[in-house]
PDB file with one MODEL, atoms N, CA, C and O in Angstrom:
MODEL        1
ATOM      1  N   MET A   1     269.757  28.766  84.109  1.00  0.00           N
ATOM      2  CA  MET A   1     269.247  27.720  84.063  1.00  0.00           C
ATOM      3  C   MET A   1     268.035  26.877  85.124  1.00  0.00           C
ATOM      4  O   MET A   1     266.890  26.460  84.952  1.00  0.00           O
ATOM      5  N   LEU A   2     269.092  26.910  86.372  1.00  0.00           N
ATOM      6  CA  LEU A   2     268.290  25.881  87.196  1.00  0.00           C
ATOM      7  C   LEU A   2     267.014  26.676  87.788  1.00  0.00           C
ATOM      8  O   LEU A   2     266.041  26.058  88.222  1.00  0.00           O
ATOM      9  N   ASP A   3     267.080  28.076  87.779  1.00  0.00           N
ATOM     10  CA  ASP A   3     265.990  28.635  88.277  1.00  0.00           C
ATOM     11  C   ASP A   3     264.873  28.392  87.112  1.00  0.00           C
ATOM     12  O   ASP A   3     263.694  28.327  87.462  1.00  0.00           O
ATOM     13  N   LEU A   4     265.138  28.287  86.054  1.00  0.00           N
ATOM     14  CA  LEU A   4     263.744  27.846  84.886  1.00  0.00           C
ATOM     15  C   LEU A   4     263.412  26.289  85.215  1.00  0.00           C
ATOM     16  O   LEU A   4     262.251  25.906  85.065  1.00  0.00           O
ATOM     17  N   LEU A   5     264.231  25.551  85.580  1.00  0.00           N
ATOM     18  CA  LEU A   5     263.949  24.031  86.005  1.00  0.00           C
ATOM     19  C   LEU A   5     263.267  24.080  87.029  1.00  0.00           C
ATOM     20  O   LEU A   5     262.201  23.466  87.085  1.00  0.00           O
ATOM     21  N   ALA A   6     263.768  24.885  88.150  1.00  0.00           N
ATOM     22  CA  ALA A   6     262.829  24.443  89.213  1.00  0.00           C
ATOM     23  C   ALA A   6     261.252  25.152  89.033  1.00  0.00           C
ATOM     24  O   ALA A   6     260.298  24.761  89.707  1.00  0.00           O
ATOM     25  N   LEU A   7     261.160  26.136  88.124  1.00  0.00           N
ATOM     26  CA  LEU A   7     260.092  26.881  88.044  1.00  0.00           C
ATOM     27  C   LEU A   7     259.483  25.792  87.394  1.00  0.00           C
ATOM     28  O   LEU A   7     258.446  25.415  87.940  1.00  0.00           O
ATOM     29  N   ALA A   8     259.793  25.239  86.483  1.00  0.00           N
ATOM     30  CA  ALA A   8     259.253  24.309  85.581  1.00  0.00           C
ATOM     31  C   ALA A   8     258.510  23.092  86.238  1.00  0.00           C
ATOM     32  O   ALA A   8     257.337  22.800  86.008  1.00  0.00           O
ATOM     33  N   HIS A   9     259.210  22.540  86.941  1.00  0.00           N
ATOM     34  CA  HIS A   9     258.940  21.389  88.217  1.00  0.00           C
ATOM     35  C   HIS A   9     257.837  22.170  88.902  1.00  0.00           C
ATOM     36  O   HIS A   9     256.766  21.567  88.835  1.00  0.00           O
ATOM     37  N   SER A  10     257.768  23.437  89.600  1.00  0.00           N
ATOM     38  CA  SER A  10     256.764  23.541  90.566  1.00  0.00           C
ATOM     39  C   SER A  10     255.405  23.859  89.449  1.00  0.00           C
ATOM     40  O   SER A  10     254.323  23.891  90.036  1.00  0.00           O
ATOM     41  N   SER A  11     255.346  24.060  88.151  1.00  0.00           N
ATOM     42  CA  SER A  11     254.257  24.394  87.263  1.00  0.00           C
ATOM     43  C   SER A  11     253.672  22.799  86.965  1.00  0.00           C
ATOM     44  O   SER A  11     252.556  22.557  86.505  1.00  0.00           O
ATOM     45  N   SER A  12     254.503  21.978  87.268  1.00  0.00           N
ATOM     46  CA  SER A  12     254.020  20.596  86.785  1.00  0.00           C
ATOM     47  C   SER A  12     253.343  19.626  88.075  1.00  0.00           C
ATOM     48  O   SER A  12     252.885  18.487  87.985  1.00  0.00           O
ATOM     49  N   ASP A  13     253.429  20.284  88.984  1.00  0.00           N
ATOM     50  CA  ASP A  13     252.792  19.548  90.418  1.00  0.00           C
ATOM     51  C   ASP A  13     251.072  19.294  89.795  1.00  0.00           C
ATOM     52  O   ASP A  13     250.384  19.815  88.917  1.00  0.00           O
ATOM     53  N   ARG A  14     250.909  18.341  90.677  1.00  0.00           N
ATOM     54  CA  ARG A  14     249.711  17.471  90.524  1.00  0.00           C
ATOM     55  C   ARG A  14     248.565  18.609  90.606  1.00  0.00           C
ATOM     56  O   ARG A  14     248.493  19.596  91.338  1.00  0.00           O
ATOM     57  N   VAL A  15     247.724  18.144  89.632  1.00  0.00           N
ATOM     58  CA  VAL A  15     246.411  19.051  89.721  1.00  0.00           C
ATOM     59  C   VAL A  15     245.066  18.309  90.369  1.00  0.00           C
ATOM     60  O   VAL A  15     244.546  17.248  90.024  1.00  0.00           O
ATOM     61  N   GLU A  16     244.759  19.054  91.223  1.00  0.00           N
ATOM     62  CA  GLU A  16     243.773  18.682  91.960  1.00  0.00           C
ATOM     63  C   GLU A  16     242.280  18.450  91.486  1.00  0.00           C
ATOM     64  O   GLU A  16     241.626  19.434  91.140  1.00  0.00           O
ATOM     65  N   LEU A  17     241.746  17.255  91.457  1.00  0.00           N
ATOM     66  CA  LEU A  17     240.543  17.435  90.319  1.00  0.00           C
ATOM     67  C   LEU A  17     239.412  17.240  91.298  1.00  0.00           C
ATOM     68  O   LEU A  17     238.780  16.203  91.500  1.00  0.00           O
ATOM     69  N   ASP A  18     239.287  18.262  91.793  1.00  0.00           N
ATOM     70  CA  ASP A  18     237.764  18.663  92.727  1.00  0.00           C
ATOM     71  C   ASP A  18     236.724  19.382  91.726  1.00  0.00           C
ATOM     72  O   ASP A  18     236.850  20.566  91.416  1.00  0.00           O
ATOM     73  N   GLN A  19     235.840  18.680  91.321  1.00  0.00           N
ATOM     74  CA  GLN A  19     234.794  19.094  90.153  1.00  0.00           C
ATOM     75  C   GLN A  19     234.186  19.991  90.910  1.00  0.00           C
ATOM     76  O   GLN A  19     234.075  21.100  90.388  1.00  0.00           O
ATOM     77  N   ALA A  20     233.746  19.859  92.006  1.00  0.00           N
ATOM     78  CA  ALA A  20     233.090  20.765  92.697  1.00  0.00           C
ATOM     79  C   ALA A  20     233.506  22.159  92.715  1.00  0.00           C
ATOM     80  O   ALA A  20     232.697  23.080  92.605  1.00  0.00           O
ATOM     81  N   ARG A  21     234.870  22.337  92.864  1.00  0.00           N
ATOM     82  CA  ARG A  21     235.875  23.539  93.027  1.00  0.00           C
ATOM     83  C   ARG A  21     235.788  24.085  91.505  1.00  0.00           C
ATOM     84  O   ARG A  21     235.436  25.251  91.323  1.00  0.00           O
ATOM     85  N   MET A  22     236.089  23.297  90.481  1.00  0.00           N
ATOM     86  CA  MET A  22     236.393  23.623  89.137  1.00  0.00           C
ATOM     87  C   MET A  22     235.243  23.189  88.512  1.00  0.00           C
ATOM     88  O   MET A  22     234.387  22.586  89.160  1.00  0.00           O
ATOM     89  N   GLY A  23     235.101  23.440  87.226  1.00  0.00           N
ATOM     90  CA  GLY A  23     234.074  22.729  86.084  1.00  0.00           C
ATOM     91  C   GLY A  23     234.906  22.038  85.379  1.00  0.00           C
ATOM     92  O   GLY A  23     236.116  22.258  85.330  1.00  0.00           O
ATOM     93  N   ARG A  24     234.205  20.995  84.679  1.00  0.00           N
ATOM     94  CA  ARG A  24     234.941  20.363  83.548  1.00  0.00           C
ATOM     95  C   ARG A  24     235.851  20.764  82.469  1.00  0.00           C
ATOM     96  O   ARG A  24     236.795  20.148  81.974  1.00  0.00           O
ATOM     97  N   VAL A  25     235.351  21.978  82.197  1.00  0.00           N
ATOM     98  CA  VAL A  25     236.666  22.876  81.389  1.00  0.00           C
ATOM     99  C   VAL A  25     237.960  23.418  81.696  1.00  0.00           C
ATOM    100  O   VAL A  25     239.042  23.351  81.114  1.00  0.00           O
ATOM    101  N   SER A  26     237.543  24.023  82.855  1.00  0.00           N
ATOM    102  CA  SER A  26     238.475  24.566  83.779  1.00  0.00           C
ATOM    103  C   SER A  26     239.233  23.232  84.257  1.00  0.00           C
ATOM    104  O   SER A  26     240.288  23.241  83.622  1.00  0.00           O
ATOM    105  N   ARG A  27     239.212  22.516  84.769  1.00  0.00           N
ATOM    106  CA  ARG A  27     239.870  20.987  84.801  1.00  0.00           C
ATOM    107  C   ARG A  27     240.638  20.552  83.627  1.00  0.00           C
ATOM    108  O   ARG A  27     241.859  20.482  83.762  1.00  0.00           O
ATOM    109  N   GLY A  28     240.145  20.266  82.564  1.00  0.00           N
ATOM    110  CA  GLY A  28     240.766  19.958  81.432  1.00  0.00           C
ATOM    111  C   GLY A  28     241.873  20.959  81.220  1.00  0.00           C
ATOM    112  O   GLY A  28     243.050  20.625  81.084  1.00  0.00           O
ATOM    113  N   ASP A  29     241.387  22.350  81.196  1.00  0.00           N
ATOM    114  CA  ASP A  29     242.713  23.247  80.947  1.00  0.00           C
ATOM    115  C   ASP A  29     243.635  23.292  81.685  1.00  0.00           C
ATOM    116  O   ASP A  29     244.739  23.723  81.351  1.00  0.00           O
ATOM    117  N   ALA A  30     243.266  22.733  83.140  1.00  0.00           N
ATOM    118  CA  ALA A  30     244.257  22.799  84.141  1.00  0.00           C
ATOM    119  C   ALA A  30     245.512  21.440  83.788  1.00  0.00           C
ATOM    120  O   ALA A  30     246.712  21.293  84.019  1.00  0.00           O
ATOM    121  N   LEU A  31     244.463  20.656  83.135  1.00  0.00           N
ATOM    122  CA  LEU A  31     245.444  19.116  82.784  1.00  0.00           C
ATOM    123  C   LEU A  31     246.383  19.473  81.188  1.00  0.00           C
ATOM    124  O   LEU A  31     247.384  18.929  80.722  1.00  0.00           O
ATOM    125  N   LEU A  32     245.526  20.621  80.674  1.00  0.00           N
ATOM    126  CA  LEU A  32     246.604  20.465  79.395  1.00  0.00           C
ATOM    127  C   LEU A  32     247.721  21.374  80.076  1.00  0.00           C
ATOM    128  O   LEU A  32     248.842  21.093  79.653  1.00  0.00           O
ATOM    129  N   GLN A  33     247.698  22.372  81.003  1.00  0.00           N
ATOM    130  CA  GLN A  33     248.771  23.276  81.241  1.00  0.00           C
ATOM    131  C   GLN A  33     250.066  22.266  82.019  1.00  0.00           C
ATOM    132  O   GLN A  33     251.257  22.439  81.759  1.00  0.00           O
ATOM    133  N   GLN A  34     249.595  21.292  82.923  1.00  0.00           N
ATOM    134  CA  GLN A  34     250.233  20.489  83.716  1.00  0.00           C
ATOM    135  C   GLN A  34     250.815  19.819  82.432  1.00  0.00           C
ATOM    136  O   GLN A  34     252.001  20.143  82.369  1.00  0.00           O
ATOM    137  N   SER A  35     250.584  19.279  81.725  1.00  0.00           N
ATOM    138  CA  SER A  35     251.087  18.692  80.736  1.00  0.00           C
ATOM    139  C   SER A  35     252.170  19.268  79.711  1.00  0.00           C
ATOM    140  O   SER A  35     253.146  18.660  79.272  1.00  0.00           O
ATOM    141  N   MET A  36     251.743  20.688  79.406  1.00  0.00           N
ATOM    142  CA  MET A  36     252.555  21.734  78.951  1.00  0.00           C
ATOM    143  C   MET A  36     254.139  21.659  79.810  1.00  0.00           C
ATOM    144  O   MET A  36     255.302  21.446  79.468  1.00  0.00           O
ATOM    145  N   ALA A  37     253.602  21.888  80.775  1.00  0.00           N
ATOM    146  CA  ALA A  37     254.494  22.268  81.745  1.00  0.00           C
ATOM    147  C   ALA A  37     255.513  20.730  82.385  1.00  0.00           C
ATOM    148  O   ALA A  37     256.630  20.711  82.902  1.00  0.00           O
ATOM    149  N   LYS A  38     254.870  19.967  82.174  1.00  0.00           N
ATOM    150  CA  LYS A  38     255.863  18.710  82.350  1.00  0.00           C
ATOM    151  C   LYS A  38     256.839  18.688  81.115  1.00  0.00           C
ATOM    152  O   LYS A  38     258.044  18.706  81.367  1.00  0.00           O
ATOM    153  N   ALA A  39     256.423  18.652  79.791  1.00  0.00           N
ATOM    154  CA  ALA A  39     257.138  18.900  78.983  1.00  0.00           C
ATOM    155  C   ALA A  39     258.116  19.874  78.567  1.00  0.00           C
ATOM    156  O   ALA A  39     259.078  19.588  77.855  1.00  0.00           O
ATOM    157  N   GLY A  40     257.844  21.130  79.054  1.00  0.00           N
ATOM    158  CA  GLY A  40     258.844  22.040  79.370  1.00  0.00           C
ATOM    159  C   GLY A  40     259.695  21.587  80.212  1.00  0.00           C
ATOM    160  O   GLY A  40     260.890  21.670  79.928  1.00  0.00           O
ATOM    161  N   HIS A  41     259.304  21.033  81.377  1.00  0.00           N
ATOM    162  CA  HIS A  41     260.565  20.694  82.334  1.00  0.00           C
ATOM    163  C   HIS A  41     261.354  19.617  81.759  1.00  0.00           C
ATOM    164  O   HIS A  41     262.570  19.635  81.948  1.00  0.00           O
ATOM    165  N   SER A  42     260.801  18.641  81.052  1.00  0.00           N
ATOM    166  CA  SER A  42     261.598  17.575  80.263  1.00  0.00           C
ATOM    167  C   SER A  42     262.591  18.221  79.431  1.00  0.00           C
ATOM    168  O   SER A  42     263.793  18.186  79.698  1.00  0.00           O
ATOM    169  N   ARG A  43     262.132  18.775  78.489  1.00  0.00           N
ATOM    170  CA  ARG A  43     263.100  19.622  77.685  1.00  0.00           C
ATOM    171  C   ARG A  43     264.594  20.628  78.254  1.00  0.00           C
ATOM    172  O   ARG A  43     265.765  20.694  77.880  1.00  0.00           O
ATOM    173  N   THR A  44     263.692  21.370  79.443  1.00  0.00           N
ATOM    174  CA  THR A  44     264.943  22.115  80.123  1.00  0.00           C
ATOM    175  C   THR A  44     265.971  20.615  80.770  1.00  0.00           C
ATOM    176  O   THR A  44     267.161  20.473  80.490  1.00  0.00           O
ATOM    177  N   GLU A  45     265.359  19.873  81.440  1.00  0.00           N
ATOM    178  CA  GLU A  45     266.248  18.958  81.739  1.00  0.00           C
ATOM    179  C   GLU A  45     267.364  18.338  80.802  1.00  0.00           C
ATOM    180  O   GLU A  45     268.571  18.184  80.994  1.00  0.00           O
ATOM    181  N   ASP A  46     266.480  18.010  79.630  1.00  0.00           N
ATOM    182  CA  ASP A  46     267.285  17.347  78.487  1.00  0.00           C
ATOM    183  C   ASP A  46     268.690  18.394  78.215  1.00  0.00           C
ATOM    184  O   ASP A  46     269.830  17.933  78.151  1.00  0.00           O
ATOM    185  N   ARG A  47     268.391  19.778  78.080  1.00  0.00           N
ATOM    186  CA  ARG A  47     269.070  20.808  77.953  1.00  0.00           C
ATOM    187  C   ARG A  47     270.086  20.861  78.751  1.00  0.00           C
ATOM    188  O   ARG A  47     271.210  20.747  78.262  1.00  0.00           O
ATOM    189  N   LEU A  48     269.940  21.024  80.000  1.00  0.00           N
ATOM    190  CA  LEU A  48     271.233  21.003  80.945  1.00  0.00           C
ATOM    191  C   LEU A  48     271.982  19.837  80.836  1.00  0.00           C
ATOM    192  O   LEU A  48     273.191  19.914  80.613  1.00  0.00           O
ATOM    193  N   ILE A  49     271.394  18.713  80.970  1.00  0.00           N
ATOM    194  CA  ILE A  49     272.440  17.655  80.436  1.00  0.00           C
ATOM    195  C   ILE A  49     273.490  17.778  79.763  1.00  0.00           C
ATOM    196  O   ILE A  49     274.665  17.634  80.100  1.00  0.00           O
ATOM    197  N   GLN A  50     272.721  18.239  78.127  1.00  0.00           N
ATOM    198  CA  GLN A  50     273.637  18.405  77.465  1.00  0.00           C
ATOM    199  C   GLN A  50     274.426  19.783  77.327  1.00  0.00           C
ATOM    200  O   GLN A  50     275.367  19.851  76.537  1.00  0.00           O
ATOM    201  N   VAL A  51     274.069  20.808  78.046  1.00  0.00           N
ATOM    202  CA  VAL A  51     275.196  21.594  78.643  1.00  0.00           C
ATOM    203  C   VAL A  51     276.391  21.232  79.217  1.00  0.00           C
ATOM    204  O   VAL A  51     277.463  21.685  78.818  1.00  0.00           O
ATOM    205  N   ARG A  52     276.256  20.199  80.415  1.00  0.00           N
ATOM    206  CA  ARG A  52     276.984  19.659  81.097  1.00  0.00           C
ATOM    207  C   ARG A  52     278.104  18.860  80.429  1.00  0.00           C
ATOM    208  O   ARG A  52     279.299  18.955  80.711  1.00  0.00           O
ATOM    209  N   GLN A  53     277.451  17.901  79.320  1.00  0.00           N
ATOM    210  CA  GLN A  53     278.025  17.152  78.583  1.00  0.00           C
ATOM    211  C   GLN A  53     278.944  17.928  77.632  1.00  0.00           C
ATOM    212  O   GLN A  53     279.961  17.348  77.250  1.00  0.00           O
ATOM    213  N   ALA A  54     278.711  19.106  77.231  1.00  0.00           N
ATOM    214  CA  ALA A  54     279.467  19.878  76.599  1.00  0.00           C
ATOM    215  C   ALA A  54     280.537  20.288  77.355  1.00  0.00           C
ATOM    216  O   ALA A  54     281.699  20.130  76.980  1.00  0.00           O
ATOM    217  N   LEU A  55     280.153  20.931  78.654  1.00  0.00           N
ATOM    218  CA  LEU A  55     281.448  21.435  79.793  1.00  0.00           C
ATOM    219  C   LEU A  55     282.482  20.280  79.563  1.00  0.00           C
ATOM    220  O   LEU A  55     283.610  20.566  79.160  1.00  0.00           O
ATOM    221  N   LYS A  56     282.179  19.185  79.773  1.00  0.00           N
ATOM    222  CA  LYS A  56     283.040  18.025  79.935  1.00  0.00           C
ATOM    223  C   LYS A  56     283.994  17.832  78.422  1.00  0.00           C
ATOM    224  O   LYS A  56     285.190  17.544  78.406  1.00  0.00           O
ATOM    225  N   ARG A  57     283.193  18.051  77.291  1.00  0.00           N
ATOM    226  CA  ARG A  57     284.010  18.214  76.247  1.00  0.00           C
ATOM    227  C   ARG A  57     284.873  18.868  76.008  1.00  0.00           C
ATOM    228  O   ARG A  57     285.902  18.481  75.456  1.00  0.00           O
ATOM    229  N   ILE A  58     284.555  20.395  76.501  1.00  0.00           N
ATOM    230  CA  ILE A  58     285.807  21.390  76.668  1.00  0.00           C
ATOM    231  C   ILE A  58     286.627  21.217  77.476  1.00  0.00           C
ATOM    232  O   ILE A  58     287.714  21.737  77.225  1.00  0.00           O
ATOM    233  N   GLU A  59     286.509  20.475  78.708  1.00  0.00           N
ATOM    234  CA  GLU A  59     287.768  19.955  79.653  1.00  0.00           C
ATOM    235  C   GLU A  59     288.608  18.921  78.945  1.00  0.00           C
ATOM    236  O   GLU A  59     289.801  18.730  79.180  1.00  0.00           O
ATOM    237  N   ARG A  60     287.684  18.095  77.819  1.00  0.00           N
ATOM    238  CA  ARG A  60     288.852  17.042  77.289  1.00  0.00           C
ATOM    239  C   ARG A  60     289.438  17.839  76.286  1.00  0.00           C
ATOM    240  O   ARG A  60     290.447  17.357  75.770  1.00  0.00           O
ATOM    241  N   ASP A  61     289.094  18.831  75.920  1.00  0.00           N
ATOM    242  CA  ASP A  61     289.681  19.497  74.441  1.00  0.00           C
ATOM    243  C   ASP A  61     289.330  18.802  73.016  1.00  0.00           C
ATOM    244  O   ASP A  61     290.084  18.645  72.056  1.00  0.00           O
ATOM    245  N   GLU A  62     287.713  18.360  73.183  1.00  0.00           N
ATOM    246  CA  GLU A  62     286.981  17.812  72.227  1.00  0.00           C
ATOM    247  C   GLU A  62     285.903  18.475  71.872  1.00  0.00           C
ATOM    248  O   GLU A  62     285.206  17.974  70.990  1.00  0.00           O
ATOM    249  N   TYR A  63     285.505  19.768  72.476  1.00  0.00           N
ATOM    250  CA  TYR A  63     284.396  20.602  71.830  1.00  0.00           C
ATOM    251  C   TYR A  63     284.639  21.208  70.751  1.00  0.00           C
ATOM    252  O   TYR A  63     285.726  21.737  70.516  1.00  0.00           O
ATOM    253  N   GLY A  64     283.673  21.204  69.977  1.00  0.00           N
ATOM    254  CA  GLY A  64     283.393  21.892  68.313  1.00  0.00           C
ATOM    255  C   GLY A  64     283.568  20.359  67.523  1.00  0.00           C
ATOM    256  O   GLY A  64     283.992  20.461  66.372  1.00  0.00           O
ATOM    257  N   ASP A  65     283.327  19.137  67.941  1.00  0.00           N
ATOM    258  CA  ASP A  65     283.910  18.231  66.829  1.00  0.00           C
ATOM    259  C   ASP A  65     282.293  17.344  67.075  1.00  0.00           C
ATOM    260  O   ASP A  65     281.864  17.049  68.191  1.00  0.00           O
ATOM    261  N   CYS A  66     281.678  17.078  65.940  1.00  0.00           N
ATOM    262  CA  CYS A  66     281.072  16.237  65.996  1.00  0.00           C
ATOM    263  C   CYS A  66     281.151  14.658  66.898  1.00  0.00           C
ATOM    264  O   CYS A  66     282.191  14.016  67.045  1.00  0.00           O
ATOM    265  N   LEU A  67     280.077  14.341  67.316  1.00  0.00           N
ATOM    266  CA  LEU A  67     280.546  12.906  68.045  1.00  0.00           C
ATOM    267  C   LEU A  67     280.117  11.949  67.234  1.00  0.00           C
ATOM    268  O   LEU A  67     280.587  10.813  67.299  1.00  0.00           O
ATOM    269  N   HIS A  68     279.158  12.297  66.358  1.00  0.00           N
ATOM    270  CA  HIS A  68     279.149  10.902  65.075  1.00  0.00           C
ATOM    271  C   HIS A  68     280.291  11.039  63.963  1.00  0.00           C
ATOM    272  O   HIS A  68     280.729   9.990  63.491  1.00  0.00           O
ATOM    273  N   CYS A  69     280.734  12.095  63.573  1.00  0.00           N
ATOM    274  CA  CYS A  69     281.591  12.172  62.135  1.00  0.00           C
ATOM    275  C   CYS A  69     282.771  12.723  62.289  1.00  0.00           C
ATOM    276  O   CYS A  69     283.456  12.958  61.294  1.00  0.00           O
ATOM    277  N   PHE A  70     283.217  13.025  63.565  1.00  0.00           N
ATOM    278  CA  PHE A  70     284.291  13.475  64.136  1.00  0.00           C
ATOM    279  C   PHE A  70     284.662  14.988  63.164  1.00  0.00           C
ATOM    280  O   PHE A  70     285.839  15.311  63.010  1.00  0.00           O
ATOM    281  N   LYS A  71     283.834  15.601  62.722  1.00  0.00           N
ATOM    282  CA  LYS A  71     284.243  16.519  61.714  1.00  0.00           C
ATOM    283  C   LYS A  71     283.846  17.813  62.574  1.00  0.00           C
ATOM    284  O   LYS A  71     283.084  17.713  63.536  1.00  0.00           O
ATOM    285  N   ALA A  72     284.473  19.178  62.126  1.00  0.00           N
ATOM    286  CA  ALA A  72     284.206  20.175  63.210  1.00  0.00           C
ATOM    287  C   ALA A  72     282.845  20.280  63.188  1.00  0.00           C
ATOM    288  O   ALA A  72     282.374  19.414  62.451  1.00  0.00           O
ATOM    289  N   ILE A  73     281.975  21.014  63.713  1.00  0.00           N
ATOM    290  CA  ILE A  73     280.916  21.742  63.924  1.00  0.00           C
ATOM    291  C   ILE A  73     281.014  23.000  63.521  1.00  0.00           C
ATOM    292  O   ILE A  73     281.969  23.682  63.895  1.00  0.00           O
ATOM    293  N   SER A  74     280.075  23.490  62.722  1.00  0.00           N
ATOM    294  CA  SER A  74     280.363  25.038  62.208  1.00  0.00           C
ATOM    295  C   SER A  74     280.073  25.635  63.305  1.00  0.00           C
ATOM    296  O   SER A  74     279.404  25.206  64.246  1.00  0.00           O
ATOM    297  N   VAL A  75     280.837  27.133  63.116  1.00  0.00           N
ATOM    298  CA  VAL A  75     280.693  28.218  64.429  1.00  0.00           C
ATOM    299  C   VAL A  75     279.079  28.568  64.319  1.00  0.00           C
ATOM    300  O   VAL A  75     278.391  28.490  65.337  1.00  0.00           O
ATOM    301  N   GLU A  76     278.510  28.948  63.084  1.00  0.00           N
ATOM    302  CA  GLU A  76     277.389  29.457  63.246  1.00  0.00           C
ATOM    303  C   GLU A  76     276.374  28.285  64.026  1.00  0.00           C
ATOM    304  O   GLU A  76     275.627  28.763  64.880  1.00  0.00           O
ATOM    305  N   ARG A  77     276.293  26.871  63.812  1.00  0.00           N
ATOM    306  CA  ARG A  77     275.666  25.898  64.622  1.00  0.00           C
ATOM    307  C   ARG A  77     276.195  26.258  66.288  1.00  0.00           C
ATOM    308  O   ARG A  77     275.424  26.592  67.188  1.00  0.00           O
ATOM    309  N   LEU A  78     277.471  26.121  66.408  1.00  0.00           N
ATOM    310  CA  LEU A  78     277.742  26.571  67.853  1.00  0.00           C
ATOM    311  C   LEU A  78     277.163  27.590  68.409  1.00  0.00           C
ATOM    312  O   LEU A  78     276.711  27.610  69.554  1.00  0.00           O
ATOM    313  N   GLN A  79     277.153  28.505  67.596  1.00  0.00           N
ATOM    314  CA  GLN A  79     276.771  30.114  68.511  1.00  0.00           C
ATOM    315  C   GLN A  79     275.185  29.785  68.785  1.00  0.00           C
ATOM    316  O   GLN A  79     274.725  30.065  69.891  1.00  0.00           O
ATOM    317  N   LEU A  80     274.436  29.253  67.886  1.00  0.00           N
ATOM    318  CA  LEU A  80     273.058  29.210  67.971  1.00  0.00           C
ATOM    319  C   LEU A  80     272.657  28.058  69.101  1.00  0.00           C
ATOM    320  O   LEU A  80     271.565  28.044  69.668  1.00  0.00           O
ATOM    321  N   ALA A  81     273.555  27.246  69.299  1.00  0.00           N
ATOM    322  CA  ALA A  81     273.422  25.969  70.319  1.00  0.00           C
ATOM    323  C   ALA A  81     274.480  25.148  70.424  1.00  0.00           C
ATOM    324  O   ALA A  81     274.748  24.050  69.936  1.00  0.00           O
ATOM    325  N   PRO A  82     275.279  26.219  71.485  1.00  0.00           N
ATOM    326  CA  PRO A  82     276.491  25.804  72.100  1.00  0.00           C
ATOM    327  C   PRO A  82     276.637  24.252  72.636  1.00  0.00           C
ATOM    328  O   PRO A  82     277.660  23.568  72.666  1.00  0.00           O
ATOM    329  N   GLU A  83     275.351  23.919  73.036  1.00  0.00           N
ATOM    330  CA  GLU A  83     275.369  22.547  73.554  1.00  0.00           C
ATOM    331  C   GLU A  83     275.557  21.696  72.481  1.00  0.00           C
ATOM    332  O   GLU A  83     276.293  20.752  72.766  1.00  0.00           O
ATOM    333  N   THR A  84     275.121  21.705  71.282  1.00  0.00           N
ATOM    334  CA  THR A  84     275.082  20.673  70.656  1.00  0.00           C
ATOM    335  C   THR A  84     275.929  19.641  70.158  1.00  0.00           C
ATOM    336  O   THR A  84     276.852  20.154  69.525  1.00  0.00           O
ATOM    337  N   PRO A  85     275.995  18.418  70.183  1.00  0.00           N
ATOM    338  CA  PRO A  85     276.823  17.039  70.275  1.00  0.00           C
ATOM    339  C   PRO A  85     277.372  16.927  68.689  1.00  0.00           C
ATOM    340  O   PRO A  85     278.424  16.379  68.359  1.00  0.00           O
ATOM    341  N   LEU A  86     276.480  17.529  67.852  1.00  0.00           N
ATOM    342  CA  LEU A  86     276.375  16.938  66.463  1.00  0.00           C
ATOM    343  C   LEU A  86     276.287  17.954  65.486  1.00  0.00           C
ATOM    344  O   LEU A  86     275.484  18.874  65.642  1.00  0.00           O
ATOM    345  N   CYS A  87     277.146  17.882  64.330  1.00  0.00           N
ATOM    346  CA  CYS A  87     276.842  18.653  63.210  1.00  0.00           C
ATOM    347  C   CYS A  87     275.481  18.601  62.448  1.00  0.00           C
ATOM    348  O   CYS A  87     274.606  17.752  62.616  1.00  0.00           O
ATOM    349  N   ILE A  88     275.458  19.439  61.758  1.00  0.00           N
ATOM    350  CA  ILE A  88     274.116  19.733  61.192  1.00  0.00           C
ATOM    351  C   ILE A  88     273.904  18.395  60.329  1.00  0.00           C
ATOM    352  O   ILE A  88     272.833  17.794  60.408  1.00  0.00           O
ATOM    353  N   GLU A  89     274.843  17.985  59.585  1.00  0.00           N
ATOM    354  CA  GLU A  89     274.462  16.883  58.784  1.00  0.00           C
ATOM    355  C   GLU A  89     273.987  15.783  59.141  1.00  0.00           C
ATOM    356  O   GLU A  89     273.111  15.161  58.539  1.00  0.00           O
ATOM    357  N   CYS A  90     274.657  15.386  60.387  1.00  0.00           N
ATOM    358  CA  CYS A  90     274.987  13.959  61.170  1.00  0.00           C
ATOM    359  C   CYS A  90     273.211  14.035  62.132  1.00  0.00           C
ATOM    360  O   CYS A  90     272.455  13.069  62.230  1.00  0.00           O
ATOM    361  N   GLN A  91     272.930  15.513  62.740  1.00  0.00           N
ATOM    362  CA  GLN A  91     271.744  15.743  63.400  1.00  0.00           C
ATOM    363  C   GLN A  91     270.434  15.621  62.338  1.00  0.00           C
ATOM    364  O   GLN A  91     269.324  15.436  62.837  1.00  0.00           O
ATOM    365  N   ALA A  92     270.556  15.715  61.027  1.00  0.00           N
ATOM    366  CA  ALA A  92     269.860  15.560  60.119  1.00  0.00           C
ATOM    367  C   ALA A  92     269.500  13.950  59.782  1.00  0.00           C
ATOM    368  O   ALA A  92     268.350  13.569  59.562  1.00  0.00           O
ATOM    369  N   GLN A  93     270.582  13.144  59.778  1.00  0.00           N
ATOM    370  CA  GLN A  93     270.399  11.952  59.380  1.00  0.00           C
ATOM    371  C   GLN A  93     269.783  11.118  60.290  1.00  0.00           C
ATOM    372  O   GLN A  93     269.196  10.078  59.992  1.00  0.00           O
ATOM    373  N   ILE A  94     269.974  11.777  61.900  1.00  0.00           N
ATOM    374  CA  ILE A  94     269.500  11.356  63.144  1.00  0.00           C
ATOM    375  C   ILE A  94     268.010  11.390  63.367  1.00  0.00           C
ATOM    376  O   ILE A  94     267.209  10.693  63.989  1.00  0.00           O
ATOM    377  N   GLU A  95     267.942  12.578  62.546  1.00  0.00           N
ATOM    378  CA  GLU A  95     266.007  12.868  62.648  1.00  0.00           C
ATOM    379  C   GLU A  95     265.631  12.275  61.632  1.00  0.00           C
ATOM    380  O   GLU A  95     264.493  11.864  61.863  1.00  0.00           O
ATOM    381  N   GLY A  96     265.976  11.974  60.545  1.00  0.00           N
ATOM    382  CA  GLY A  96     265.304  11.871  58.899  1.00  0.00           C
ATOM    383  C   GLY A  96     264.871  10.741  59.237  1.00  0.00           C
ATOM    384  O   GLY A  96     264.232  10.060  58.436  1.00  0.00           O
TER     385      GLY A  96
ENDMDL
END
């Protein structure tokens, strides 16, 4: 995951805006790609934080319990997203 984070960070480096070197469309495409790379980098950083928090919950023997309602998170949900801190019902309430 750290390698992915480093790659995302290098992909979001500042775009050089030299119109003599690249056309307007190419510049726009480069800016769009940079924006997408920054968004990907942010998602990767967020997931890394969630993974570290899940590891701390494991150390405290609190892993698998929803941080909102304190009920057990389903095994299926944990298999899909082991870092998730919320059960599906609480996640839906927050997003809803």
